[in-house]
C-alpha positions, -999 to 999 in steps of 0.1 A, spaced: -335 -226 73 -340 -228 35 -347 -190 33 -317 -182 54 -295 -203 32 -309 -186 1 -303 -152 16 -267 -161 24 -261 -175 -10 -273 -142 -25 -247 -122 -7 -211 -118 -19 -184 -137 1 -157 -115 15 -126 -128 33 -110 -104 59 -72 -110 63 -61 -94 95 -25 -82 101 -28 -61 133 -23 -24 135 -44 3 153 -76 -12 140 -68 -41 162 -55 -19 190 -66 -12 226 -60 17 249 -60 19 287 -91 41 287 -116 56 263 -97 89 263 -66 72 248 -70 79 211 -33 84 204 -16 64 232 -24 27 230 -11 -8 221 -15 -18 185 -23 -54 173 -41 -67 204 -75 -77 191 -78 -109 170 -99 -109 139 -127 -131 153 -133 -104 180 -132 -76 154 -159 -94 134 -180 -103 165 -181 -67 174 -195 -56 141 -225 -78 133 -237 -52 107 -211 -67 83 -236 -96 77 -260 -71 61 -237 -66 31 -217 -99 28 -210 -133 41 -178 -126 60 -150 -148 74 -117 -138 88 -81 -151 89 -52 -139 110 -22 -135 87 -1 -115 111 -6 -96 144 19 -67 143 21 -30 142 27 -21 105 60 -3 110 73 -39 116 61 -51 82 90 -65 62 94 -81 28 87 -115 42 54 -104 56 45 -87 24 52 -119 5 32 -140 29 2 -117 27 4 -114 -11 6 -151 -16 -25 -156 5 -45 -129 -13 -34 -144 -46 -46 -179 -35 -79 -167 -22 -89 -146 -53 -86 -178 -74 -114 -194 -54 -149 -193 -69 -164 -189 -35 -145 -156 -28 -158 -124 -43 -137 -99 -25 -108 -94 0 -104 -70 28 -70 -66 45 -69 -49 79 -36 -31 84 -17 -7 106 -16 28 90 21 34 91 30 13 61 -6 7 48 1 26 16 31 4 8 12 -28 12 -17 -16 -8 6 -6 -37 25 -39 -35 -8 -59 -38 -18 -36 -66 13 -46 -85 14 -84 -79 -20 -99 -75 -35 -109 -108 -72 -104 -103 -101 -81 -112 -119 -90 -79 -120 -61 -54 -92 -60 -28 -95 -33 -1 -69 -24 25 -82 -7 56 -70 7 89 -79 31 116 -63 61 133 -79 53 167 -81 21 186 -116 5 191 -115 14 228 -113 51 221 -141 77 220 -152 83 184 -132 52 173 -131 51 135 -122 15 129 -157 0 129 -171 23 102 -139 20 82 -141 -18 83 -178 -18 74 -171 6 45 -142 -16 33 -164 -47 33 -192 -29 14 -166 -19 -13 -151 -54 -14 -186 -68 -18 -195 -44 -46 -194 -54 -83 -187 -17 -91 -153 -20 -73 -141 -48 -96 -112 -40 -120 -102 -8 -102 -71 -22 -86 -64 -23 -49 -83 3 -30 -80 20 4 -113 28 22 -109 51 52 -127 82 65 -156 77 40 -133 80 10 -123 53 -16 -87 59 -27 -64 41 -51 -38 20 -33 -13 33 -58 -19 70 -51 -29 72 -15 -5 82 13 -6 89 50 -1 126 52 -9 133 89 -10 112 121 -35 116 149 -64 128 127 -89 104 111 -85 120 77 -49 109 76 -50 93 41 -51 114 10 -42 111 -27 -26 141 -45 -50 132 -74 -81 130 -52 -103 101 -42 -119 76 -66 -152 78 -47 -170 79 -14 -189 55 8 -221 68 25 -241 45 47 -227 14 30 -234 27 -6 -205 33 -29 -203 64 -52 -176 64 -79 -162 95 -97 -131 83 -115 -109 52 -121 -72 46 -121 -53 47 -154 -20 32 -144 -14 -6 -149 -25 -27 -120 -36 -62 -108 -51 -81 -137 -32 -59 -162 1 -62 -144 31 -79 -158 41 -90 -123 26 -120 -106 34 -129 -70 30 -166 -79 62 -164 -100 87 -152 -74 95 -159 -37 116 -129 -27 118 -92 -34 150 -74 -45 168 -55 -18 162 -17 -21 170 11 3 160 47 6 184 76 13 168 109 25 182 142 14 184 175 33 204 207 36 241 200 44 236 163 34 268 142 34 277 111 14 277 88 45 243 72 38 248 68 0 283 53 4 271 29 31 240 18 11 260 14 -20 283 -11 -3 254 -31 13 244 -53 -16 213 -35 -26 200 -37 -62 186 -1 -61 189 31 -41 159 54 -39 171 90 -34 144 110 -16 154 143 -29 142 178 -23 118 195 -47 119 179 -81 140 150 -69 170 174 -66 204 159 -58 230 179 -39 262 185 -58 282 167 -31 262 135 -37 265 132 -74 299 115 -75 288 90 -50 256 82 -68 275 79 -101 300 55 -84 273 31 -71 256 32 -105 288 22 -121 289 -8 -98 254 -19 -110 231 -4 -84 201 14 -99 198 50 -88 161 62 -87 153 98 -80 122 104 -60 110 135 -40 105 140 -3 77 165 -11 43 149 -1 29 155 -36 62 154 -54 65 148 -92 99 141 -106 107 151 -142 133 132 -161 164 152 -171 152 181 -150 176 190 -121 199 162 -131 210 147 -165 193 113 -160 201 101 -195 238 109 -191 240 92 -156 218 63 -165 195 71 -136 157 65 -133 130 89 -120 102 78 -98 75 98 -116 49 107 -89 56 79 -65 68 89 -31 101 73 -19 84 44 0 62 34 -30 92 38 -53 110 12 -31 81 -12 -35 80 -8 -73 117 -12 -76 118 -42 -53 91 -59 -75 104 -48 -109 140 -59 -102 128 -95 -98 123 -94 -136 148 -69 -151 180 -51 -143 179 -29 -174 175 8 -165 155 16 -196 130 -11 -188 129 1 -152 121 36 -163 93 23 -185 79 4 -155 80 36 -134 61 55 -161 34 28 -165 28 17 -129 
């Protein structure tokens, strides 16, 4: 018994916060890899089905939510973030893993990257196939996530996403394809790889995050209301006009190319900016990069550009930043730095 206790004490302590998603899903048969019900398997059964986790860490689980991630809302984000923030303050917690549906996983990872003040590893993980499917990816993804969360090498690198053997920054990574297991990619490449439970690192993030962040989830209770309007050929002003009247603090314009804005939309966007709504130009291009004062005179219109953040991540940053400032110049600084 004494030797067992010593072995356990020598291992890192990792808490797994479960929120549902495909990694907790189940299909009618082993052939159902794309047709299944998400968020069916509770965290205790996930852990019981993967005893190998005990080889790398002392693991315990908590069920924070049990939903498909397309149903995540600001309240769920805040609940999860508050719990992560409380846990990382505990001396007996060395790392956190969040299991999550893949549809909005990138948004949650970026949110935690912004608001949890810690250098301890936080890893968000999901799967593209339910555990009942042939070649299910969830078990290995979860094992890899725990190995990263338990690693001292992962400390100080911000929130990470570990799927399909890759370690990506929660800031950069996005779901670029469904069905396939290699769904998550960063336009700037992965930070590292996980092979047989061992982590190999090649680069580190340079944008502000976690312990360096000026945002702290302990300091606020709600997020600012922000909406996204998607642009396309023959776009009308209907969505911009409706969102502008809805009480939002900011509108993310998911523009074509370099965050381009159709001529027909410019007067409507100018009008809502005059009413105090922040206008933030993002790009609908998967690896988009929006340059200030290119395509549109952002200085003249007092608009903000989203830098390399996709529309959904731009929404997250705006929703967090607007809890502290309503100054457009400050908002632009934040988009450059985070």
